[in-house]
N, C-alpha and C positions, 0 to 999 in steps of 0.2 A: 652498384649495391650489393653486396654479398647476403647470398641466402642462408650461410649458420647467422647470422646476424638477424635475421626479421623474426625468428621463433623467441624470441629473448626481448621487446619494445622497450624501451627507455619508461614510458612512462608507465607500467606495471614496477605501482609496490614494490620497493625493497622486500624481500625476503619470501617473492612468491613460489620462485624458483629456490635459486639457494646452490651453494655452491655443492659437487659430489664429495668432498674436505668435510665440509660441513653436517651433512647428510651423515657422513661414517659415524665423524663425529659425535652425535648424535644420538645414534644408534647402540657408541659403543659406552653412553653414559645414563643407555636402561631405557629412553627413553625415543627410541628412534625404531621402534617397530617396523617403520615404513622403511629400513633397509635390511634388518635383521628378519623377519618375519613375513614379510608382502613378498606375494610372485611377482611376475613381470608386469601380469594382465592388473593386480589392486596397487601399483604404481607408477602404470600409468593413467587408471580410472583418479587414482589421487590428485596427479600434474593436473590434469583436465579441470580441475574442480578450488584446485589452489589461487587461481589469477581471480576467481569471483568469487571466496573468501577474504581474500587482501583488498581485493575493494568495498568489499563491509565490511572492514575493518578500521580500514583509512577513512570511512565517511563516517562512520561512529566515534573514532577519536576525534579527528578533525570539529564534530561539531563539539564536542567537550571543550575546545579549545576558545569557547564565545559564551564562558560565563554570565556576563550581560542580558546576552542575548536570550541565554538559554531562563534566566530569568524573568526576563520581557512575555517570553511564550508561554512560561506559564501562569503570568496574571494575565495576560490577553485573553487562554481558556479560561481560566478564572469568570473571569469580564465579562464574555458571553455566556457563561451560562447561568451566570445570576441576573442579567440584565432578561434571559429570555425566560426566568423565574419566576421578577417581575412582574414580565407581560403575562405571563397564561395565570400566575396566582391572582394578578387584578380581574380580568376575562372571568376568572370562574367566581367572581365577586364574592367572597362567602362558603362557596358551597365545595362542598369534599368528593362529587362525584357528578359528573357531567353524561349522561346518554349510557352509563353502564363505565365509562371511564376514569377515574380519581386522580385527584391532581398528581400525586405521589410516580402512578404510572408515565402522565407524562412527563414529570421531573424522569425520569427514569428513560423513558424515550430521548429527549437531547442532553442527556449528562453523556449517555455510551455513543449517540452516534458524534457529537461535534470529540468526544472522548475518542473515542476512534477516526474518527476525519484527522483530529491529531497527531497519532500514531500514524498512522497507513496514510500521512502523506504523500503524493504523488510527483516528483521534476517533471511537471507537462512540458516545460524546455526543452528534454535532454536532446530529443532527433533536432529543432527545428534550429537549436541553437550553434549546434552543430555542423549543420545543415548550411546555412546561413555565413558563417568564418572558414571554411573548406576544410574542419577539422573533418568530420566525415571522411573523406576520403582515406585520413591515415589510418583511421581507424578501420575501415574494412579489411585493412594488409593485415592487422592485429588477427593472433590467433584467437580470437577467443571471438565470443558472440556480443557483435552492439547489445542485443536487447539481453541478452543475460547478464553482462555489464549494469546494465538499468537496475535490471531486477536486486543483482547483488549492492550499488550505492544505496536504492530503495529499503533494503530491509537492514541495512547498517542506517540509517535515518528510522527505520520502522523500532530498533531494537533501544538506540538512545531517544525516542520517543517518548516510549512505551517507558521506561524505569525515569525520563529524569523532566519528563511532561506530564505524562499523562497519570502516573499511580498518583503525587502531591498531589495533584488537582480535584485527584477522585478521591484521597483521605480528606483535604479542605472543604468540597465537597457536602460528603458524606456525614464529615459533624456540626457543617450549617444547615443546609440543607437537607441532607438524606432520601433517597432511595429505593425503591423494593427492593429485598433480596431474592435470590433466582431461584428460579422454582425445584429444588432440587439437585445434588449436588452432580449427578447422569444427565440433565436437561443443562445444567451448567459446563458439562463438560462439550453438550453438543456446542452448545451458545458459541463456544471457541473456536469449534473448526465452521461455523457458520460465520463468525466472524473475521477467519482466515480467507474461507472464499468470496465472502465482501469485498474483501481486500483485492483479490484476484481479479472480480469483474470489473473495480474501478480503475486497472494497475491497464486491462485490458483496451478498457472505452481511453485511458487515454496513453497508451500507445495506439491505438488505433487513427485516433484523432490527432496523433501528430507526424502520423505519415502524411497528410496535407502538405508539411512543409515540401514534403519533393517538390510540390505542383503550384503551390500560393509563394511569394516571397514574407508577408503576413500571414501568422496562424492567428494571434494574438484574440481576435473577431470571435474564431470558429473555438478557441479554446476558452472565453470566455461565454457562452454560447451552452455548450457541454460543462461547466461547472454551474450556471445557474441551473438547465435540467437536474443535474447531479442532488445539487444542496436541496433545491424546493422538490422534486419528483422522488426521491428516495426518501422522505418523510424526516430528516433530518432537521430541518427548519418548520416543517406542520405537519405533526403526526398523523398518517396517512386514516389514521379513524375518524378524523373532522373535514377530509375532505367528500366532495358527493359521493355515492356510491358507483355512477357510471364513469368515476373519472378513475375508482379502484379497478372497475374492472379491466379499465384499458392497462392501466396499467402492470396489472395481472401478463400481462404481452410484452412486455420492454423488463431490459434488464436493470432501472434502479429502483427499484423497491428491491430489490436483491442484495442494493449493498451496506445498507443502515437496520431497515425497517424488518426487513427477516430475523437478525440474529435480536434485536429486538425483543419480538416476539415470540421468537424462544425461550432466551432470557427468563420474561415476564411467563412462561407457561403457560398464552396463549393460544401454544400448539399440540396436539397431542404428539406421541414420540412419531407417532406414519405418517403427519404430515410434515413432522418437522425433519423427516429424513426426504419426504418429500423432496419438501423446499431446499434441503443441502442438493437434492441431486441438480431442481431445478439451476442453482446457483453455477453445478458446477460445467452443467450445460450452457449457461451464457457465456460462460469462460475459453469454451471451449469454439464454440458460434465463435465468437468477436474477434478471440486472437486466430480463427484461421483466417478472415476476413483482413485482419491489419499484418499479417504475414503475406498475406496476398498483395497488401499493396509495396507492402517492403520491398520484395522480390520485384515487385514492377517498377518502385520505385528505386533504386539501385542502377537501371536499366536506362532512366531519363533525369538520371543524374545532374543538375547545374548547379554550383558550389560560384557563393557569394565574396569572392578573394579568397585568404588563404595561400 
């Protein structure tokens, strides 16, 4: 195998690197600052990130090819929201408020939680599938980060879900059920930041759990347990307002409430600016700590790699 060919693997989407002639031609048409104006360091940096943008684009365009599946996803998201709306409306029994929690607040909680869950979906079997079919060996030979590729593909899927799944479902829900308005433009901006950090927490949890595939042939049970913890303890299915105080106290020392419940609290204005900033900082700390654990297992697992087939 020639070393010069290993730098440009076949599996990287076309157009990631391109030929020098293409880039010169692009620069000549005025759209190629990458050659006309960029210095060597900037060109190298651009080349580093180009494969990841290409993977994200590939996933985004790939999702658009399955229009019927896309329509079913919209209907599934709306159906889940309407089911939970019916359940909580029946539990309230005609009351508009229970222990200071209004029905619109509850509706906002599960609409945003399920909506963010639909947008920020993570492929829990990205690494297990590659480890079990042997393709992880090829992935490790490529000049790109394998976790970076996972992030890029998830980002492409997230952007597609945001535009073509969550946005249509949100419009339909707002017109039928109605949700609480954000607590001001500034707090809504913080909510967007917190939502992104919440996705980061969800991603690093999935990444760390997937590392179990280096030691276990089947990680379905571990992944299922992880998903149960995320769905229940994040406040997505059951708002943390309705959980016992002792459980809420325990959850403060876990990353799960940082995924969905923290962004919802910020959106509804239940936190002061100082509290919102502290919550975002806690989310960032969880991302760092869990990623370090996952990265440790990732490096450890590569030394113990046993593939099934491939």
